[in-house]
C-alpha positions in Angstrom: 216.7 -26.5 39.0 219.0 -23.6 38.0 219.1 -20.7 40.4 217.4 -17.5 39.5 220.8 -15.7 38.9 222.0 -18.5 36.6 218.8 -18.4 34.6 219.2 -14.6 34.2 222.7 -15.1 32.9 221.5 -17.7 30.3 218.7 -15.3 29.2 221.3 -12.5 28.8 223.6 -14.7 26.7 220.6 -16.0 24.6 219.3 -12.5 23.8 222.8 -11.2 22.9 223.5 -14.3 20.8 220.3 -13.7 18.8 221.4 -10.1 18.1 224.9 -11.2 17.1 223.6 -13.9 14.8 221.5 -11.5 12.8 224.0 -8.6 12.5 226.0 -7.9 9.4 227.5 -4.4 10.1 230.0 -4.4 12.8 229.7 -0.9 14.4 225.9 -0.9 14.4 225.9 -4.4 15.9 228.3 -3.4 18.6 226.2 -0.5 19.5 223.0 -2.6 19.8 224.8 -5.4 21.8 226.2 -2.8 24.2 222.8 -1.3 24.8 221.3 -4.7 25.5 224.1 -5.8 27.8 223.9 -2.7 29.9 220.1 -2.8 30.1 219.8 -6.3 31.2 222.7 -6.2 33.7 221.8 -2.9 35.2 225.3 -1.5 34.5 225.5 2.1 33.1 228.4 2.8 30.8 230.3 0.8 28.2 232.5 1.3 25.1 234.3 -0.8 22.6 237.7 -0.2 21.1 238.4 -2.1 17.9 242.2 -2.6 17.5 243.9 -3.7 14.3 247.0 -5.9 13.9 249.3 -2.9 14.2 247.8 -1.9 17.6 245.9 1.1 16.1 242.5 1.6 17.9 239.3 3.3 17.2 236.1 3.9 19.3 233.6 1.6 17.5 230.7 1.9 20.0 229.8 3.7 23.2 226.9 4.0 25.6 226.3 6.7 28.2 229.9 7.9 28.4 230.2 10.8 30.8 230.8 14.3 29.5 234.5 14.1 30.5 235.0 11.4 27.9 232.3 12.3 25.3 233.1 15.9 24.9 234.5 17.5 21.7 233.2 14.7 19.5 234.6 11.9 21.8 238.1 13.3 21.3 239.4 12.0 24.7 238.4 8.5 23.5 240.0 8.7 20.1 243.6 9.6 20.8 246.4 8.9 23.3 247.5 5.9 25.2 245.6 4.1 28.0 246.3 1.2 30.3 243.7 -1.2 28.8 245.0 -0.7 25.3 248.7 -1.0 26.4 247.9 -4.2 28.2 246.0 -5.6 25.2 248.8 -4.8 22.8 251.6 -6.3 24.9 249.5 -9.4 25.7 248.8 -8.9 29.4 245.1 -8.4 28.8 244.1 -11.9 27.8 241.0 -12.4 29.9 238.4 -10.3 31.8 240.3 -8.0 34.1 239.0 -6.7 37.5 239.7 -3.9 37.7 241.5 -1.3 35.6 241.7 2.2 36.8 241.0 4.4 33.8 243.8 6.7 32.7 241.5 8.6 30.4 239.3 9.4 33.4 242.3 10.2 35.6 243.5 12.6 32.9 240.1 14.3 32.8 240.1 14.8 36.5 243.7 16.1 36.5 242.9 18.5 33.7 239.7 19.5 35.4 237.6 18.7 32.4 233.8 18.1 32.5 232.0 15.8 34.9 233.0 12.2 35.0 229.6 11.3 36.6 231.2 9.2 39.3 232.9 6.8 36.8 236.4 6.0 38.1 237.1 2.4 37.0 236.1 -0.2 34.4 236.3 -3.8 33.7 238.2 -4.7 30.5 237.6 -7.8 28.4 239.4 -8.7 25.2 237.2 -9.5 22.2 238.6 -12.7 20.6 237.7 -15.8 18.6 240.3 -18.5 19.0 243.7 -17.0 18.6 242.4 -13.9 16.8 241.9 -10.7 18.8 239.7 -7.8 17.6 239.6 -5.2 20.5 238.4 -4.5 24.0 235.0 -4.4 25.7 235.0 -1.9 28.6 232.2 -1.8 31.1 231.7 0.5 34.2 229.2 2.2 36.4 229.4 5.2 38.7 231.3 4.5 41.9 231.7 0.9 41.0 235.3 -0.2 41.7 234.8 -4.0 41.8 233.3 -6.7 39.6 232.5 -10.1 41.1 234.0 -13.2 39.5 230.5 -14.1 38.3 230.1 -10.7 36.6 233.5 -11.0 35.0 232.6 -14.5 33.7 229.4 -13.2 32.2 231.3 -10.3 30.5 233.9 -12.8 29.2 231.2 -15.0 27.7 229.6 -11.9 26.0 233.0 -10.8 24.7 233.6 -14.2 23.2 230.3 -14.1 21.5 231.1 -10.6 20.1 234.5 -11.8 18.9 233.0 -14.8 17.1 230.4 -12.5 15.5 233.1 -10.1 14.3 235.1 -13.0 12.8 232.0 -14.3 11.1 231.3 -10.8 9.5 234.9 -10.4 8.4 234.9 -13.8 6.8 231.6 -13.0 5.1 233.0 -9.7 3.7 236.1 -11.5 2.5 234.0 -14.1 0.7 231.9 -11.3 -0.9 235.1 -9.5 -2.0 236.4 -12.7 -3.5 233.1 -13.5 -5.2 233.0 -9.9 -6.6 236.5 -10.2 -8.0 235.6 -13.5 -9.7 232.4 -11.9 -11.1 234.4 -8.9 -12.4 236.8 -11.3 -14.1 234.0 -13.3 -15.6 232.3 -10.2 -16.9 235.5 -8.9 -18.3 236.0 -12.2 -20.2 232.4 -12.1 -21.5 232.7 -8.5 -22.7 236.0 -9.2 -24.4 234.8 -12.4 -26.1 231.4 -11.1 -27.2 230.7 -7.4 -27.3 234.3 -6.4 -28.0 234.4 -8.8 -31.0 231.1 -7.5 -32.3 232.2 -3.9 -32.2 235.5 -4.9 -34.0 233.4 -6.6 -36.7 231.1 -3.6 -37.0 234.1 -1.3 -37.4 235.6 -3.5 -40.2 232.2 -3.8 -41.9 231.7 0.0 -41.8 235.2 0.5 -43.2 234.5 -1.9 -46.0 231.2 -0.2 -46.8 232.9 3.2 -46.9 235.4 1.9 -49.4 232.8 0.3 -51.7 230.3 3.1 -51.6 230.2 5.5 -54.6 227.6 7.9 -53.2 229.4 10.6 -51.0 226.5 10.7 -48.5 226.5 6.9 -48.1 230.4 6.9 -47.8 230.1 9.6 -45.1 227.5 7.5 -43.2 229.7 4.4 -43.3 232.7 6.5 -42.1 230.6 8.0 -39.3 229.6 4.4 -38.3 233.2 3.3 -38.3 234.1 6.3 -36.0 231.3 5.4 -33.6 232.3 1.8 -33.6 236.0 2.7 -32.9 234.9 5.0 -30.1 232.7 2.4 -28.5 235.5 -0.1 -28.9 237.9 2.2 -27.0 235.3 2.7 -24.3 234.8 -1.1 -24.0 238.5 -1.8 -23.7 238.7 0.8 -21.0 235.8 -0.8 -19.2 237.5 -4.2 -19.4 240.6 -2.8 -18.0 238.6 -1.4 -15.0 236.9 -4.7 -14.4 240.1 -6.8 -14.7 243.3 -4.8 -14.2 245.7 -6.9 -16.2 249.2 -5.6 -15.8 249.0 -4.7 -12.2 251.1 -7.7 -11.4 253.9 -5.8 -13.2 253.6 -2.9 -10.9 251.3 0.1 -10.4 253.2 2.6 -12.6 253.5 0.0 -15.4 249.7 -0.6 -15.2 248.9 3.1 -15.3 251.3 3.7 -18.2 249.6 0.8 -20.2 246.2 2.2 -19.3 247.2 5.6 -20.5 248.5 4.2 -23.8 245.2 2.4 -24.3 243.4 5.7 -23.8 245.7 7.5 -26.2 247.1 9.6 -23.5 250.8 10.4 -23.1 251.6 9.9 -19.4 254.8 11.4 -17.9 255.4 9.5 -14.7 257.9 10.1 -11.8 258.5 7.9 -8.7 260.1 9.0 -5.5 260.9 6.3 -3.0 260.7 2.6 -3.1 257.4 1.2 -4.1 256.4 -1.5 -1.6 252.7 -1.1 -0.8 250.0 -3.2 0.9 247.6 -4.8 -1.7 244.6 -2.7 -0.7 246.5 0.5 -1.0 247.9 -0.4 -4.4 244.5 -1.4 -5.7 243.0 1.9 -4.5 245.7 3.9 -6.2 245.1 1.9 -9.3 241.3 2.5 -9.3 241.7 6.2 -8.5 244.4 6.5 -11.1 242.2 4.9 -13.8 239.4 7.3 -13.0 241.7 10.3 -13.0 243.3 9.4 -16.3 240.0 8.7 -17.9 238.9 12.2 -16.8 242.0 13.7 -18.3 241.3 12.0 -21.7 237.6 12.9 -21.7 237.5 16.4 -20.3 240.9 18.2 -20.4 241.1 18.6 -24.2 244.8 17.6 -23.9 246.7 14.4 -24.8 249.2 14.6 -22.0 249.1 14.1 -18.2 251.6 14.0 -15.4 251.8 11.4 -12.6 254.0 11.6 -9.5 254.1 8.8 -6.9 255.9 9.5 -3.7 256.4 6.7 -1.2 257.4 7.8 2.3 257.8 5.9 5.6 254.2 5.5 6.4 252.2 7.1 3.6 252.0 7.3 -0.2 251.2 10.4 -2.2 249.9 10.2 -5.7 249.4 13.3 -7.9 247.8 13.2 -11.3 247.5 16.5 -13.2 246.7 17.8 -16.7 247.0 21.2 -18.3 243.6 21.3 -19.9 240.3 23.1 -19.6 239.8 22.8 -15.9 236.5 24.0 -14.3 235.1 26.2 -11.6 235.4 24.5 -8.2 235.7 25.6 -4.6 236.5 23.5 -1.5 233.3 24.8 0.0 231.2 23.2 -2.8 230.2 19.6 -3.3 232.4 17.5 -5.6 230.7 17.9 -9.0 230.8 14.4 -10.5 230.3 10.7 -9.6 233.8 9.8 -10.8 235.4 12.4 -8.5 233.2 11.3 -5.6 234.2 7.7 -6.2 237.9 8.7 -6.0 237.3 10.5 -2.8 235.3 7.7 -1.2 237.9 5.1 -2.2 240.7 7.2 -0.7 238.8 8.0 2.6 237.9 4.3 3.0 241.6 3.7 3.7 241.7 6.8 6.0 243.3 8.8 3.2 243.0 12.4 2.1 241.6 13.4 -1.3 242.4 16.9 -2.7 241.1 18.4 -5.9 242.6 21.6 -7.4 241.3 23.0 -10.6 240.7 26.4 -12.3 239.0 27.2 -15.6 241.6 26.9 -18.4 244.4 26.2 -16.0 244.2 22.4 -15.7 243.2 20.0 -12.9 245.2 18.3 -10.2 244.1 15.3 -8.2 246.2 14.5 -5.1 245.6 11.7 -2.7 247.5 10.7 0.5 247.0 7.3 2.0 248.7 6.1 5.2 249.9 2.5 5.5 251.9 0.3 7.8 254.9 -1.6 6.4 254.0 -5.3 6.1 250.3 -4.6 5.9 248.0 -6.3 3.5 
C-alpha cells in the first residue's frame, strides 16, 4: 500500500488537476490553484509571474504576500529585476529550485519598508509544457529556508500541470480567434452576395421609378427611396469592410486610404518611420482607424480628416483628427459612445494608451500609442 504521504501527494495533484481541467480564464485559474496548493500543503505564501517571449513579466496571481511586497498596489512585484526572473530568462531556472533568496524581499528590508512577515526565501519552479515556458511559480513560508526534495518534486508536478493548462487555454483561444475570423469572412461574403445585391437592385428600381413617374409627389417618393437605398448600401459596404478588411495585405495606410474613399472622406496621411509592425498591433490600428474615420464621416460635418502614423523604436503612435463639430468632453467624464469605448478597449488590450481631445466646433483628435517588440507577432 502507498504510504500516507504519497497518498496525500496524489490527492493534492488530483484536486489541482480537476481545477485546471475546468478553467478557461488564466488569471482566475492561477489564483484558485494557488489557494488550493497552499491550503493542502500547509504553506503560506505564493505568487505566479507570467513571462512572455520577450522576457517581460507580470504578476498574474498572488496569495498572502506580506505587506512589504503587496503595498502600493503590489508595486514591488510589478517592476524591477529579480533573481528568479533573471535565471528563468537566461535558462538557468529549468526545474524546481531550492532555494532562491528573494531580491525583492532583500530590497524591502534594505529600504526599511513594511513588514516581510518572516518571509526571506522562496522556491521557484518554471511553468512549462514540453519546450514551451510560460512563467514561474514561487512558493514560500515565514522562516522557511529549505524545501525537501519531495516538496520540490510535488511543486514541479503542480507547475507542469499549470503549464499544460495554460497551453490548453492558449490553444483554445487561438482556435476561437481563427473560427471567429472564418465566421467574419463568411458573413462578409453572405452580406456582399445577398443583402448588398438586393440594396443595389432596390436603388436601380427606385431610380427607374423616379424617371418614369409623372406625378411630382410619386417622383419625390421614388427619389427618397433611392437616397435611402444608396445610404444603406454605403453602410453595408462599410460593414463588409469591417468584417473582412480587404486591402490590409497592401499595408495599413493603403487600407485606411481605401476605406476613407469608400466612405467619401478625403484622408490626408503622413507616415514617420519605417512601418514594420506585429500582426496584432497592425490589426488593432486598422480597427481603431476604421472606427475613428467612420466617426469623422458621421459626426464631424466635414469631408476631410488627417492621419499621422509615427513608428518609433518600440512604439507606434497613430493620430486621426478632423476639423468638424467636436463635442463637450472632459478627461474626468466617461467616454460618451460605444465606438470610442471600443477604440479605448482595443488599445488597452495591447497595453496601449488611448487619448481623446475634442472641443465644441473645434474638431476631434484621437491619439493612440501602442508599445511593441521588434519581431513580435
